[in-house]
C-alpha positions in Angstrom: 0.4 -19.3 -19.0 -2.9 -20.5 -19.0 -3.3 -23.7 -21.1 -5.7 -22.6 -23.6 -9.1 -24.3 -23.1 -9.6 -25.3 -27.0 -6.4 -27.8 -26.3 -7.1 -28.6 -22.3 -10.5 -28.7 -20.4 -9.7 -25.6 -18.0 -10.4 -25.9 -14.4 -10.6 -23.3 -11.4 -7.1 -25.5 -10.6 -5.2 -25.3 -13.7 -6.4 -21.5 -13.7 -4.8 -20.8 -10.3 -2.1 -22.8 -10.9 -0.7 -21.0 -13.4 -1.5 -17.5 -12.1 0.8 -15.8 -9.2 0.4 -17.5 -5.9 -1.2 -14.3 -3.8 -4.0 -13.5 -6.3 -7.2 -13.7 -4.1 -10.3 -16.1 -5.6 -13.8 -14.6 -5.1 -16.9 -16.3 -6.2 -19.6 -14.4 -8.0 -22.3 -16.3 -6.0 -20.4 -15.9 -2.6 -20.2 -12.0 -3.6 -23.6 -11.7 -3.9 -25.1 -13.7 -1.2 -25.9 -10.8 1.1 -27.2 -9.3 -1.9 -31.1 -8.5 -2.0 -31.3 -9.7 -5.7 -29.7 -12.8 -5.6 -30.3 -15.1 -9.0 -33.4 -16.8 -9.4 -31.9 -18.3 -12.4 -28.6 -20.4 -11.0 -26.6 -18.1 -13.4 -24.3 -16.1 -13.2 -22.4 -12.5 -15.5 -20.0 -10.7 -15.5 -19.7 -7.3 -17.1 -16.5 -5.8 -17.9 -17.1 -1.7 -17.9 -19.4 0.6 -16.5 -20.3 2.2 -19.6 -23.6 2.7 -20.7 -23.6 -0.8 -22.8 -22.1 -2.6 -19.6 -25.0 -1.0 -17.2 -27.8 -1.4 -19.5 -27.2 -5.0 -20.4 -26.4 -5.7 -16.4 -29.9 -4.2 -15.9 -31.5 -6.2 -18.3 -30.0 -9.5 -16.9 -30.8 -8.4 -13.0 -34.5 -7.8 -13.8 -34.4 -11.4 -15.8 -33.1 -12.8 -12.5 -29.7 -13.2 -13.1 -26.7 -12.3 -11.1 -24.2 -10.0 -12.0 -21.2 -8.5 -11.2 -19.7 -5.6 -13.2 -16.1 -4.7 -12.6 -14.8 -1.3 -13.5 -11.4 -0.2 -14.4 -11.4 3.4 -13.3 -12.6 4.9 -10.4 -16.1 5.5 -11.5 -18.7 4.2 -13.7 -20.6 5.9 -17.1 -17.4 5.3 -19.4 -17.3 7.7 -21.5 -20.4 9.5 -20.1 -18.6 11.8 -18.0 -20.2 14.3 -16.4 -17.9 17.3 -14.6 -18.9 19.7 -12.0 -15.8 21.2 -10.7 -16.5 24.3 -12.7 -20.1 24.5 -10.6 -22.2 23.2 -13.8 -22.4 20.4 -15.7 -19.9 19.9 -18.0 -19.8 16.7 -20.5 -16.2 15.5 -21.1 -17.1 12.9 -23.3 -20.9 12.3 -24.8 -22.4 16.2 -25.0 -26.0 15.4 -27.0 -28.6 13.2 -27.4 -28.3 12.5 -31.3 -31.5 12.4 -33.1 -34.3 12.4 -30.0 -37.2 11.4 -31.9 -37.9 7.6 -30.9 -34.6 7.4 -29.0 -34.0 5.3 -27.0 -31.7 7.6 -24.7 -34.3 10.2 -25.1 -36.8 7.6 -23.4 -34.6 6.9 -20.7 -34.6 11.0 -20.0 -37.8 11.7 -20.5 -38.4 8.5 -17.9 -36.3 10.5 -15.4 -37.6 13.7 -16.0 -34.3 14.9 -17.4 -34.7 18.9 -18.7 -33.2 19.5 -22.4 -32.5 22.1 -24.4 -32.5 21.5 -28.4 -29.3 22.9 -29.5 -29.9 24.7 -33.0 -27.2 23.8 -35.9 -28.1 27.1 -37.4 -27.7 28.9 -34.5 -23.9 30.1 -35.1 -21.3 32.7 -35.9 -18.4 32.0 -37.8 -14.8 33.7 -38.5 -12.3 33.3 -41.0 -8.6 33.0 -39.6 -8.2 36.5 -39.4 -11.1 36.9 -37.0 -13.8 38.2 -39.7 -17.3 36.7 -39.8 -18.5 35.0 -42.8 -21.8 35.8 -43.5 -24.4 33.2 -43.0 -25.5 32.9 -46.5 -22.0 32.0 -47.5 -21.9 29.0 -45.1 -25.5 28.1 -46.2 -24.6 28.0 -49.6 -21.4 26.4 -49.4 -22.8 23.8 -46.6 -25.1 22.7 -49.6 -23.0 21.6 -51.5 -20.6 20.3 -49.0 -23.3 17.6 -48.4 -24.1 17.0 -51.7 -20.4 16.2 -52.3 -19.9 14.1 -49.6 -23.3 12.4 -50.3 -21.6 11.9 -54.3 -19.0 10.4 -52.8 -20.6 8.0 -50.1 -23.5 6.9 -52.6 -21.0 6.7 -55.5 -17.8 4.9 -54.8 -17.1 1.5 -55.8 -13.6 1.1 -54.4 -12.7 2.4 -50.9 -10.2 5.0 -50.1 -9.3 7.9 -48.0 -12.1 10.5 -47.5 -9.4 13.2 -48.1 -8.1 11.1 -51.3 -11.8 11.2 -53.0 -12.3 14.9 -52.3 -9.0 15.8 -54.0 -9.9 13.3 -56.8 -14.1 14.6 -57.4 -13.5 18.0 -56.9 -9.9 19.4 -56.0 -10.6 23.1 -56.4 -13.7 22.6 -54.0 -11.8 21.2 -51.3 -9.5 23.3 -51.0 -11.6 26.2 -50.5 -11.5 27.9 -47.0 -14.9 27.4 -46.2 -15.1 23.6 -47.5 -12.2 22.4 -45.7 -13.4 24.2 -42.2 -16.9 22.1 -42.6 -15.0 18.9 -43.7 -13.4 19.1 -40.3 -15.8 20.8 -37.9 -18.6 18.5 -39.2 -17.1 15.4 -40.6 -14.2 15.1 -38.5 -16.3 15.9 -35.7 -19.2 13.5 -36.5 -16.6 10.7 -37.0 -14.5 11.6 -34.6 -11.7 10.4 -37.5 -8.8 12.4 -39.5 -10.2 12.8 -42.9 -7.3 11.1 -44.5 -8.4 8.1 -42.5 -11.8 7.8 -43.1 -13.4 5.6 -45.5 -14.9 7.1 -48.6 -17.0 4.4 -49.0 -18.6 3.8 -45.7 -18.0 7.1 -43.6 -21.6 8.1 -43.8 -23.7 4.8 -44.3 -24.7 4.5 -40.4 -27.9 5.5 -39.5 -29.4 8.0 -37.4 -32.6 9.1 -35.4 -34.7 12.1 -36.4 -34.9 15.2 -34.7 -32.4 18.2 -34.0 -29.8 17.3 -31.0 -30.4 17.9 -27.5 -28.3 18.8 -24.2 -29.2 17.0 -21.0 -28.9 20.4 -18.8 -28.5 18.7 -15.3 -25.7 15.9 -16.5 -25.7 13.0 -19.1 -24.4 11.2 -15.8 -28.5 11.5 -14.1 -29.1 8.5 -17.1 -27.2 6.2 -15.5 -29.1 6.2 -11.7 -31.8 3.6 -12.8 -29.5 1.4 -14.4 -27.4 0.8 -11.6 -30.0 0.2 -9.0 -29.3 -2.9 -7.1 -26.5 -4.1 -9.4 -23.1 -5.0 -7.8 -20.5 -2.9 -9.5 -16.8 -3.0 -8.5 -14.6 0.0 -9.5 -10.9 0.4 -9.8 -10.9 -3.4 -11.1 -8.8 -3.2 -14.7 -9.3 -6.5 -16.0 -6.3 -8.4 -17.5 -7.0 -11.8 -18.6 -10.1 -13.8 -19.4 -10.2 -17.6 -19.8 -13.5 -18.6 -20.9 -14.7 -22.4 -21.8 -17.8 -23.9 -22.7 -18.0 -26.2 -20.2 -16.2 -24.7 -17.6 -17.5 -21.2 -17.8 -15.8 -18.2 -17.5 -12.6 -17.0 -15.1 -11.9 -13.1 -14.9 -8.6 -11.9 -13.6 -8.1 -8.4 -12.3 -4.9 -6.8 -10.4 -5.8 -9.1 -7.2 -8.4 -11.4 -7.5 -10.0 -13.7 -9.9 -14.0 -13.9 -10.3 -16.0 -16.9 -11.8 -18.8 -16.6 -13.9 -20.8 -18.5 -16.8 -20.9 -16.1 -19.2 -19.0 -12.6 -19.8 -20.1 -9.4 -21.6 -16.9 -7.3 -22.6 -17.4 -3.8 -22.9 -14.2 -2.2 -22.8 -13.8 0.7 -25.2 -12.4 -0.3 -28.7 -9.1 1.6 -28.2 -8.5 -0.9 -25.3 -9.2 -3.9 -27.4 -6.9 -2.7 -29.9 -4.5 -2.3 -27.3 -4.7 -5.9 -26.4 -4.4 -4.9 -22.6 -6.7 -7.8 -21.7 -5.6 -11.1 -22.8 -8.4 -13.6 -24.2 -7.6 -17.1 -23.4 -8.0 -18.7 -26.0 -7.3 -15.7 -28.1 -10.7 -14.0 -30.0 -11.8 -16.2 -33.0 -9.6 -14.3 -36.1 -12.6 -12.7 -37.3 -13.0 -10.6 -34.3 -9.1 -9.7 -33.9 -9.4 -8.8 -37.7 -12.3 -6.5 -37.3 -10.5 -4.8 -33.9 -7.7 -4.0 -36.3 -9.7 -2.4 -38.9 -12.4 -0.5 -37.5 -10.9 3.3 -36.7 -11.2 4.2 -33.3 -11.6 8.1 -33.5 -10.5 11.7 -31.2 -12.3 14.2 -30.1 -10.6 17.0 -27.6 -12.5 19.4 -25.4 -11.5 22.2 -23.2 -14.2 24.1 -21.4 -13.5 27.6 -20.4 -15.8 29.1 -17.8 -14.8 33.3 -17.6 -15.9 35.7 -15.0 -17.6 37.8 -17.6 -19.2 37.1 -20.9 -16.7 38.3 -24.2 -18.9 36.5 -26.9 -22.7 37.1 -28.1 -24.7 35.3 -25.6 -27.3 33.8 -27.2 -25.3 32.3 -30.1 -25.0 28.5 -29.8 -21.6 27.6 -31.9 -18.8 29.6 -33.4 -16.8 28.2 -35.8 -13.2 29.5 -36.7 -11.6 28.9 -39.8 -8.6 27.9 -38.3 -5.4 27.2 -40.9 -4.6 23.6 -39.1 -6.7 21.1 -40.0 -8.9 20.0 -36.8 -7.5 22.9 -34.6 -10.1 24.2 -32.6 -12.8 25.2 -35.2 -15.7 24.8 -33.8 -17.1 26.1 -30.0 -19.9 25.2 -28.0 -21.3 28.5 -26.3 -22.9 27.0 -22.6 -24.9 30.5 -21.8 -28.0 29.5 -23.6 -29.1 26.6 -21.4 -26.9 26.8 -18.7 -26.2 30.1 -16.4 -22.5 30.3 -16.5 -20.1 31.9 -19.0 -18.7 28.7 -20.2 -17.5 28.3 -23.8 -16.1 24.6 -24.9 -13.8 24.6 -27.6 -12.9 21.4 -29.5 -10.5 20.0 -31.7 -10.9 16.8 -34.0 -9.0 14.2 -36.0 -4.9 14.3 -36.1 -5.0 17.6 -34.0 -6.9 16.1 -31.3 -4.4 13.3 -31.3 -1.2 15.7 -31.2 -3.0 18.1 -28.4 -3.6 15.2 -25.9 -0.2 14.6 -25.9 0.8 18.2 -24.6 -0.1 19.3 -20.9 -3.3 20.7 -19.9 -1.9 24.6 -19.5 -0.3 24.4 -22.8 -3.8 23.2 -24.1 -5.5 26.0 -22.6 -3.0 28.1 -24.0 -3.6 27.1 -27.6 -7.4 27.1 -27.2 -7.3 30.7 -25.9 -5.3 31.7 -29.0 -8.2 30.9 -30.7 -10.7 32.4 -28.8 -8.7 35.5 -29.1 -8.8 35.6 -32.8 -12.7 35.3 -32.7 -13.5 37.7 -29.5 -10.1 40.2 -29.2 -6.8 39.9 -28.2 -7.5 41.4 -24.7 -9.9 38.9 -24.0 -8.5 37.8 -20.4 -7.8 33.9 -19.5 -10.7 31.8 -18.0 -11.1 31.6 -14.3 -11.1 27.8 -14.3 -11.1 25.1 -17.0 -11.7 21.6 -17.8 -9.5 19.8 -20.6 -9.8 16.3 -21.8 -7.6 13.9 -22.9 -9.5 10.6 -24.1 -6.7 9.4 -26.6 -4.5 9.1 -23.1 -7.0 7.6 -20.9 -5.5 4.2 -20.8 -9.1 2.8 -20.0 -10.5 4.3 -23.0 -7.8 4.8 -25.6 -10.0 7.2 -27.7 -13.6 8.9 -27.6 -15.5 6.5 -30.5 -15.0 4.4 -33.4 -15.6 5.0 -37.0 -15.3 3.5 -40.8 -11.3 3.3 -41.3 -10.4 2.9 -44.9 -10.1 -0.8 -45.5 -13.2 -1.9 -43.0 -16.7 -2.6 -43.5 -20.2 -2.4 -41.6 -19.1 -6.7 -41.5 -16.3 -5.6 -39.0 -18.9 -3.7 -36.8 -21.5 -6.2 -36.5 -19.0 -9.3 -36.4 -17.8 -7.6 -33.0 -21.4 -8.5 -31.5 -21.4 -11.8 -32.5 -21.0 -14.3 -29.6 -17.9 -16.4 -28.7 -19.0 -19.8 -28.4 -21.0 -20.2 -25.2 -19.6 -18.1 -22.7 -18.4 -14.5 -23.9 -19.9 -11.6 -26.0 -18.6 -8.2 -26.6 -20.6 -5.0 -26.8 -20.2 -1.4 -27.2 -20.5 1.5 -29.5 -18.0 0.2 -31.7 -20.1 -3.1 -32.0 -23.2 -1.5 -34.0 -22.2 -0.1 -37.3 -25.5 1.6 -38.1 -25.2 3.6 -34.6 -21.4 3.3 -33.7 -19.7 6.4 -32.4 -23.2 7.3 -30.3 -24.4 6.8 -26.7 -27.9 5.0 -28.2 -25.4 2.6 -30.4 -23.8 1.3 -27.3 -27.3 1.3 -25.4 -28.1 -0.9 -27.7 -25.3 -3.1 -28.0 -26.3 -3.7 -24.1 -29.6 -4.9 -25.0 -28.5 -7.2 -27.5 -25.6 -8.7 -25.7 -28.1 -9.5 -22.7 -30.3 -10.8 -24.9 -27.2 -13.3 -26.2 -26.3 -14.2 -22.9 -30.0 -14.9 -22.1 -30.3 -16.9 -24.8 -27.3 -18.8 -24.6 -27.4 -19.8 -20.7 -31.5 -21.5 -20.9 
């Protein structure tokens, strides 16, 4: 075991003496000797995680003259931006929309790249009840307004925190049991937050901020946004970090399964789910404020099954379909890809507790379950898709969930404290460190920029 730096000054010798003798030591400066962009500042930074938070921080630091190394646990970059082209067209396993494109930094990246976008309209939908009968748009619009007003009343009127489900039961028991209202609570609120409604903070679930404008999808794939961020940056994949030892004077030592890297500063962008599981050991442990925040903030889940059919079995121009499944969160929202890509692809979505459960099943079971919902809407004779993709973010060892949410018992401080530097050589970044924009790509991007500024200021 490594002696905690707070009790004794850490050195490379001390670190290696207490690590496995077969570990290979790699100097960050030696690694970059033959790179074209060698540090002009004389300072080096390791970034743990090649999601957009990590890549954004890397880009800013590299452009400012620092030597940067990015260590990514999985075999690909992007983190929860994961575009899958196995169906012959871009399918987003993770981040799917630019939420609020007006003045959104992610939209600015898309514009710089000349990315083709498509506006998805929340008003373009058809909703079915659990028997497959269409529900009038007038009914949905009327209940939607009541749903919005009720949630707004709760979020602005709470003086004591409780689960959102409990608050709804107290304030509007009859309304909260209405099938349309229940569907909206899942398809809208659980989808937006990634959280089961029974775990969601009634006080803070909707106190985050947003950019204006109707959401857009990136037609050619979200992952294309990563290209300008990665240019010239040293990125090593399949490097899961196991231990980070840090000390204000001795610097940082980052240990993977086979190597130890050293630097002046480290930015850790591992998802909240990974931090919760303590898969990365910090020596010394993170401050109590950070550890408590990691425990209190929730990590939610959203499951997708994208299905490609030989023929179109649903209205071509309808962008969204809703299904009032009797089980909360079960395949109750669907995205039709046909309006923006030339393919008969339908993505089924599950949320909350059902998402966590279904992701423990194998992919074939997930498809079968999703197709039961599809056949309720479009007929029992709807054939199985030719190909499909299923996601299991909660089971991914390098994410352990989709995105963070305001859990009962936490508050905005718990998110924001995670962005505060630890000593003079460590900072965290990621969507979970930015309460105003948690659970979004732009939140992760902005957190990466903040972490880079902290690192630069600290190393001056």
